[in-house]
C-alpha positions in Angstrom: 64.3 -82.8 -2.0 62.0 -86.1 -2.2 63.0 -88.8 0.3 65.5 -91.8 -0.2 65.7 -94.7 1.1 69.4 -96.9 0.3 71.3 -99.7 1.9 75.1 -99.6 1.6 77.6 -102.3 2.3 76.6 -106.2 1.3 74.8 -108.7 2.6 76.0 -110.5 5.4 78.8 -107.8 6.5 76.1 -105.7 7.9 74.8 -102.1 6.2 74.4 -99.1 6.5 71.4 -98.1 5.8 70.6 -94.3 4.7 67.3 -92.7 4.8 66.1 -89.2 3.5 63.2 -88.0 5.8 62.6 -84.3 4.9 65.4 -82.2 6.5 67.0 -84.9 8.2 69.3 -88.2 7.0 68.7 -90.8 8.8 71.8 -93.3 9.2 71.2 -96.9 11.0 73.6 -99.5 11.6 72.3 -102.7 10.8 74.1 -105.9 11.3 71.5 -108.7 12.7 72.9 -110.8 15.3 76.2 -108.8 15.8 74.8 -105.9 17.8 75.0 -104.1 14.7 79.1 -104.2 15.3 80.6 -102.8 12.2 82.9 -104.5 9.6 85.7 -102.9 7.6 82.6 -102.0 4.5 80.4 -100.7 7.0 82.9 -97.9 8.2 83.3 -97.1 5.0 79.3 -96.9 4.0 79.3 -95.2 7.2 82.2 -92.3 6.3 80.0 -91.9 2.6 76.8 -91.4 3.9 77.8 -89.0 6.1 80.4 -87.0 3.7 77.3 -87.3 0.6 74.7 -85.4 3.6 77.3 -82.4 3.4 76.4 -82.2 -0.3 72.3 -82.2 0.3 71.3 -78.6 0.3 68.0 -79.7 1.0 69.4 -81.8 4.8 69.7 -79.8 8.2 70.1 -82.6 10.4 72.0 -86.1 10.6 70.7 -88.7 12.8 72.6 -91.9 13.5 70.9 -94.8 15.6 71.1 -98.6 15.9 68.4 -101.3 14.3 66.5 -102.5 16.7 67.1 -102.4 21.0 71.1 -101.8 20.1 73.2 -98.6 18.8 76.1 -101.2 18.3 79.1 -102.7 19.7 81.7 -101.4 18.1 83.9 -102.9 15.6 83.7 -106.3 14.5 86.0 -108.1 15.6 85.0 -111.3 13.7 87.5 -109.7 10.8 90.0 -109.0 13.0 92.6 -111.9 12.2 92.1 -111.0 8.4 92.5 -107.2 8.7 94.4 -106.7 11.4 97.2 -109.4 11.7 100.5 -107.2 11.2 101.4 -104.2 12.4 100.9 -102.2 9.3 97.6 -103.9 9.0 96.4 -103.0 12.7 97.6 -99.2 12.3 95.8 -99.3 8.5 92.4 -100.2 9.9 92.5 -97.7 12.6 93.8 -95.3 10.6 92.4 -96.0 7.0 88.8 -97.7 7.5 87.4 -96.2 11.3 89.4 -93.1 11.8 87.9 -91.6 8.7 84.6 -92.5 10.0 85.0 -90.8 13.0 86.2 -87.7 11.4 83.8 -87.7 8.8 80.9 -87.2 11.6 82.7 -84.9 13.4 83.8 -82.3 10.7 80.5 -82.9 9.0 79.0 -79.2 8.7 75.3 -80.4 9.6 74.5 -80.6 13.7 74.7 -85.0 14.5 72.6 -86.7 16.8 73.1 -90.0 18.1 70.2 -91.9 19.2 71.1 -94.1 21.3 69.3 -97.2 22.6 70.8 -100.7 24.5 74.5 -101.1 23.9 76.4 -98.5 22.9 80.7 -99.7 23.1 84.0 -99.9 21.4 83.4 -98.0 18.3 79.5 -97.6 19.0 80.7 -95.1 21.4 83.0 -93.3 19.8 80.6 -93.0 16.9 78.3 -91.7 19.5 81.1 -89.8 21.0 82.0 -88.1 17.2 78.3 -86.6 16.9 77.3 -83.4 18.2 74.7 -84.4 20.4 73.4 -87.5 22.5 70.0 -88.5 23.3 69.7 -91.9 24.7 67.0 -94.6 26.3 67.0 -95.5 29.8 68.3 -99.4 28.6 71.6 -97.8 27.1 74.4 -99.0 28.6 77.6 -97.2 27.7 81.4 -98.2 28.0 85.1 -99.4 26.4 85.9 -102.7 27.2 88.0 -103.2 24.6 91.2 -104.0 27.6 90.0 -106.8 27.1 91.1 -107.7 24.0 94.0 -107.1 24.5 94.8 -103.3 23.5 94.1 -99.7 23.9 91.8 -96.9 22.2 93.7 -95.5 18.6 95.0 -92.0 19.5 91.9 -90.8 16.7 89.1 -92.8 18.3 90.2 -91.8 21.6 90.7 -88.1 21.0 86.8 -87.3 20.5 85.9 -89.9 23.9 88.3 -88.0 26.3 86.7 -84.5 24.5 83.0 -85.6 25.2 83.8 -87.6 29.1 87.0 -85.8 30.2 89.9 -87.4 31.4 88.8 -89.2 34.9 85.7 -90.6 33.0 88.0 -91.5 29.7 90.4 -93.3 32.3 87.7 -95.4 34.3 86.5 -96.7 30.7 89.2 -97.8 29.9 91.2 -98.9 32.7 88.2 -100.0 34.8 86.7 -102.0 31.6 82.5 -101.7 33.0 80.0 -100.3 30.8 77.7 -96.9 32.6 73.9 -97.2 33.1 72.5 -94.3 31.2 71.8 -92.1 34.6 75.2 -92.8 35.0 76.5 -91.6 31.9 74.2 -88.8 31.8 76.0 -87.7 35.1 79.1 -87.8 33.9 78.4 -85.9 30.8 78.3 -88.6 27.9 74.7 -88.4 27.2 73.0 -85.0 26.4 69.7 -86.4 27.9 68.2 -89.6 28.6 64.4 -90.7 28.3 62.0 -93.5 28.5 62.3 -95.9 26.0 58.9 -95.3 24.7 59.9 -91.3 24.5 63.4 -92.1 22.6 61.7 -91.2 18.6 59.9 -88.1 19.8 62.8 -86.7 21.8 65.1 -87.0 18.7 62.4 -85.7 16.3 61.9 -82.6 19.5 65.4 -82.1 19.0 65.6 -82.1 15.6 63.2 -79.9 15.1 64.7 -77.4 17.4 68.2 -77.9 15.4 66.0 -77.1 12.2 64.7 -73.6 13.5 67.7 -72.4 13.9 69.9 -70.5 11.4 71.7 -73.1 9.4 74.9 -70.9 8.7 75.0 -70.8 12.5 74.7 -74.1 13.0 77.8 -74.6 11.0 79.8 -71.8 11.9 79.2 -72.3 15.6 80.1 -76.4 15.1 83.7 -75.6 13.6 84.2 -72.5 15.9 84.0 -75.3 18.9 86.1 -77.5 17.3 88.2 -75.1 16.1 88.7 -74.3 19.4 89.1 -76.9 21.4 92.2 -78.3 19.0 95.1 -79.7 20.3 98.3 -80.1 18.9 98.5 -83.2 17.2 100.8 -86.0 17.9 104.0 -86.5 16.1 104.6 -89.6 13.4 107.3 -90.9 15.9 104.7 -90.9 18.9 101.5 -92.4 16.9 104.6 -95.0 15.2 105.8 -95.8 19.2 101.8 -96.0 20.1 100.9 -99.1 17.5 103.6 -100.9 18.6 101.2 -102.9 20.9 100.0 -104.5 17.9 103.4 -106.5 17.9 102.5 -107.6 21.9 101.4 -111.3 23.0 98.5 -109.6 25.0 97.3 -108.1 21.7 97.2 -111.3 19.8 96.1 -113.1 22.9 92.9 -110.9 23.6 91.6 -111.2 20.0 92.2 -115.4 20.0 90.4 -115.6 23.4 87.4 -113.4 22.2 87.1 -115.3 19.5 87.1 -118.4 21.4 85.0 -117.8 23.9 87.4 -117.4 26.6 89.3 -115.7 29.4 92.7 -114.6 28.2 95.8 -114.8 30.0 97.6 -111.8 29.9 101.4 -111.2 30.8 103.7 -108.5 32.0 104.1 -105.4 30.0 106.3 -104.1 27.7 107.2 -107.7 25.8 106.8 -108.6 22.2 105.7 -111.2 20.6 108.6 -113.3 19.8 106.9 -116.3 18.1 103.3 -116.5 17.2 103.1 -120.6 18.4 100.5 -121.3 21.5 102.7 -121.3 24.8 101.4 -122.5 27.7 100.1 -119.5 28.9 97.8 -119.4 26.1 95.9 -122.9 27.3 
């Protein structure tokens, strides 16, 4: 197959860059000035790029990377007021925009490798954890500080992090909201390998070469069987509906608004629903 290079999604919203080099598809998350944060169009473009790769007979591996010095800062919060303004919209955004992209990566029959440098947080960490292998430079910083935005990690997104990091590290990341450097992330099982900054591309190339040296069918069957054996009982509709009740709470609205306005949020007591959308004294 001849090498190709394509751009997915519109300018100004970030882009998904797709390049096939021999038997490898490189998928690049590109959103200059926003640490490669993914807008809704980028999430859809990412899902499409991965799904399409599965149907290309000449491809043996997919590498996901960020443009420039960072992997990805997660979802583009600037879109939240327009795309996550109601309880129904919040659930739709997570289940119909983000989840399909993560599922496409996790279920891709081709081996997937995350090439990580710099910031890898929130949705960026979810993408990395959906990959089979995570090779990082020492500059990598991993975490999920979304509690500061007033909302939890959605179940379909949490499952990938939990599968890679385990219960203790997952709760540490979500409850404390701190970022792990590459060495600590490796020690806690989040990363497959850590190398010096100048060696990252070469190490990813070696990783891809080792994958390509194996039998394609064996790789596909190993992936599918590992996923099947690790599968847990899915959440019921009632459990999912109860989870997304958080989107009607003051903390959710305060957290997003504070981030967009560049200030610290003033979170209240847990368990309260929004009774008004007007600005209250504790939001000042």
